[in-house]
Backbone bond lengths (Angstrom), bond angles and torsions (degrees), N, CA, C in turn:
res aa  C-N    CA-C-N  psi(-1)  N-CA   C-N-CA  omega(-1)  CA-C   N-CA-C  phi
1 X - - - 1.449 - - 1.532 108.74 -
2 X 1.323 115.67 128.31 1.461 119.01 178.64 1.523 110.03 -78.64
3 X 1.321 115.85 159.57 1.456 120.33 -179.98 1.527 109.73 -62.49
4 X 1.313 115.87 140.82 1.463 119.81 -176.04 1.520 112.76 -66.03
5 X 1.320 117.91 -22.94 1.465 119.93 178.62 1.530 110.80 -63.04
6 X 1.330 116.82 -20.84 1.460 121.30 179.40 1.533 112.43 -102.61
7 X 1.319 116.54 12.92 1.462 120.12 -177.54 1.527 111.41 -88.36
8 X 1.309 115.22 160.96 1.463 121.46 176.94 1.528 110.21 -62.05
9 X 1.320 116.93 -38.42 1.463 120.47 -179.65 1.525 111.45 -62.92
10 X 1.328 116.89 -39.95 1.459 119.22 179.79 1.531 110.04 -70.28
11 X 1.314 116.35 -34.36 1.466 120.62 175.79 1.533 110.03 -61.32
12 X 1.319 116.31 -43.01 1.465 121.47 177.56 1.533 109.65 -64.07
13 X 1.328 116.54 -44.18 1.460 121.69 178.58 1.531 110.65 -55.22
14 X 1.316 116.70 -48.06 1.469 121.53 -178.56 1.528 111.03 -63.83
15 X 1.317 116.47 -41.88 1.458 120.59 178.91 1.516 112.18 -64.18
16 X 1.322 116.50 -41.88 1.460 120.86 178.74 1.530 111.13 -66.35
17 X 1.317 116.08 -35.99 1.461 120.04 178.64 1.528 110.96 -65.52
18 X 1.328 116.10 -44.28 1.467 120.42 177.78 1.527 110.17 -63.02
19 X 1.320 116.48 -41.66 1.472 120.90 179.01 1.532 110.71 -63.55
20 X 1.338 116.99 -42.71 1.466 120.87 179.63 1.528 110.77 -62.63
21 X 1.322 116.65 -38.51 1.463 120.45 178.30 1.520 110.46 -63.82
22 X 1.331 116.11 -44.66 1.461 121.09 -179.98 1.531 111.07 -63.78
23 X 1.321 116.77 -45.64 1.467 121.78 179.49 1.534 110.48 -61.79
24 X 1.333 116.41 -36.06 1.467 120.56 179.03 1.530 111.96 -73.83
25 X 1.338 116.54 -10.21 1.454 120.46 176.62 1.519 115.33 84.03
26 X 1.327 116.24 22.03 1.458 120.76 -179.70 1.517 111.53 -105.36
27 X 1.314 115.93 148.18 1.462 121.40 168.83 1.526 107.46 -88.62
28 X 1.310 115.50 165.83 1.466 119.46 174.88 1.522 110.14 -59.00
29 X 1.317 116.63 -40.93 1.465 121.20 -178.58 1.531 111.49 -62.58
30 X 1.321 117.17 -38.90 1.464 120.50 179.93 1.529 111.37 -66.45
31 X 1.316 116.32 -43.68 1.469 120.06 178.19 1.525 109.47 -63.96
32 X 1.303 116.64 -44.38 1.464 121.26 179.72 1.526 111.09 -58.56
33 X 1.318 116.70 -44.15 1.464 121.14 179.18 1.526 111.25 -59.18
34 X 1.333 116.05 -43.52 1.461 120.32 179.82 1.531 111.54 -65.93
35 X 1.337 116.21 -28.77 1.464 121.22 178.10 1.526 112.66 -84.87
36 X 1.334 116.05 -14.27 1.460 120.06 -174.83 1.511 112.26 74.20
37 X 1.337 115.06 31.38 1.474 122.07 -178.18 1.524 108.92 -124.05
38 X 1.329 117.02 164.53 1.469 119.19 174.45 1.534 110.46 -74.18
39 X 1.324 116.19 157.65 1.466 121.46 178.83 1.516 110.70 -56.91
40 X 1.321 117.33 -33.10 1.471 120.85 -178.99 1.527 111.83 -61.79
41 X 1.330 117.77 -26.63 1.466 121.30 176.68 1.524 109.73 -60.65
42 X 1.330 116.29 -50.40 1.465 120.87 -178.83 1.522 110.19 -65.42
43 X 1.313 117.19 -40.56 1.458 121.37 178.14 1.525 111.26 -59.78
44 X 1.312 116.39 -45.21 1.474 120.56 -179.29 1.524 111.33 -67.53
45 X 1.321 117.04 -36.15 1.470 120.17 176.96 1.526 109.52 -64.04
46 X 1.321 116.86 -49.18 1.465 120.97 -176.52 1.521 112.76 -67.12
47 X 1.318 117.23 -28.92 1.468 120.08 179.69 1.525 111.85 -86.26
48 X 1.336 117.16 -7.13 1.461 120.80 -179.62 1.516 113.42 85.52
49 X 1.315 116.46 5.28 1.467 120.61 -179.83 1.530 111.68 -75.36
50 X 1.339 116.11 -29.24 1.462 121.06 179.19 1.517 109.33 -123.40
51 X 1.303 115.44 135.89 1.452 121.44 -177.92 1.531 110.81 -90.24
52 X 1.306 115.84 140.27 1.465 121.55 176.08 1.517 110.10 -95.43
53 X 1.326 116.34 143.52 1.458 118.11 169.16 1.540 107.24 -92.58
54 X 1.294 116.38 174.66 1.465 121.00 -174.28 1.529 111.33 -62.18
55 X 1.312 117.56 -42.55 1.463 121.05 -178.32 1.531 110.43 -63.96
56 X 1.325 117.25 -42.70 1.465 120.74 177.49 1.522 110.55 -62.67
57 X 1.332 116.76 -41.63 1.462 120.35 177.78 1.526 110.82 -60.59
58 X 1.327 116.97 -43.94 1.462 120.29 -179.68 1.522 111.65 -63.87
59 X 1.330 117.69 -36.62 1.464 120.49 176.65 1.525 111.02 -63.39
60 X 1.320 116.21 -42.86 1.464 120.28 178.84 1.532 110.25 -67.27
61 X 1.325 116.84 -40.52 1.471 120.50 178.19 1.524 110.62 -59.45
62 X 1.326 117.24 -40.53 1.468 120.30 177.50 1.520 111.19 -63.20
63 X 1.316 116.89 -45.00 1.467 121.21 179.88 1.523 110.63 -59.95
64 X 1.331 115.85 -42.88 1.468 120.96 -177.65 1.527 112.49 -83.01
65 X 1.326 116.72 -4.88 1.465 122.97 -179.16 1.533 110.91 56.48
66 X 1.334 114.32 49.24 1.470 119.55 176.67 1.526 109.52 -114.82
67 X 1.309 115.58 151.49 1.459 122.63 176.44 1.524 107.55 -78.62
68 X 1.319 116.72 110.71 1.465 121.46 -175.52 1.530 111.69 -59.48
69 X 1.311 117.05 -40.29 1.464 121.22 -178.98 1.535 111.22 -64.39
70 X 1.310 116.74 -46.90 1.471 120.75 178.63 1.519 110.51 -64.12
71 X 1.336 116.44 -38.01 1.455 121.07 178.88 1.525 110.50 -60.69
72 X 1.333 116.85 -47.29 1.471 122.42 -179.05 1.531 110.98 -63.15
73 X 1.313 116.74 -35.95 1.476 120.07 -179.64 1.533 111.44 -63.93
74 X 1.325 117.72 -23.70 1.473 120.52 178.56 1.526 111.93 -69.47
75 X 1.314 116.12 -21.62 1.457 120.45 -177.25 1.518 108.74 -82.82
C-alpha cells in the first residue's frame, strides 16, 4: 500500500482545501498568519507536499468557516 499522501484522494483533499480558501477570500499568507505558521506551511499543504493531521485540518476549517464533515464527504 502506498502512502496516502500520494493517493488520488489526498490530491482531491488538497485541491478542495485550496478552493475553500479561495472561496473564503483568504490568501495563503492570511491563513498562515491565523495559524501562527509561515505562508510556506499553507503552500506545502495545498500542494500535497505536507500532510495535515485531523487537528490541523479542523483549525483550518474553522478559519475558513467550512463544515469539516461536509468537506470530508466531498472526498
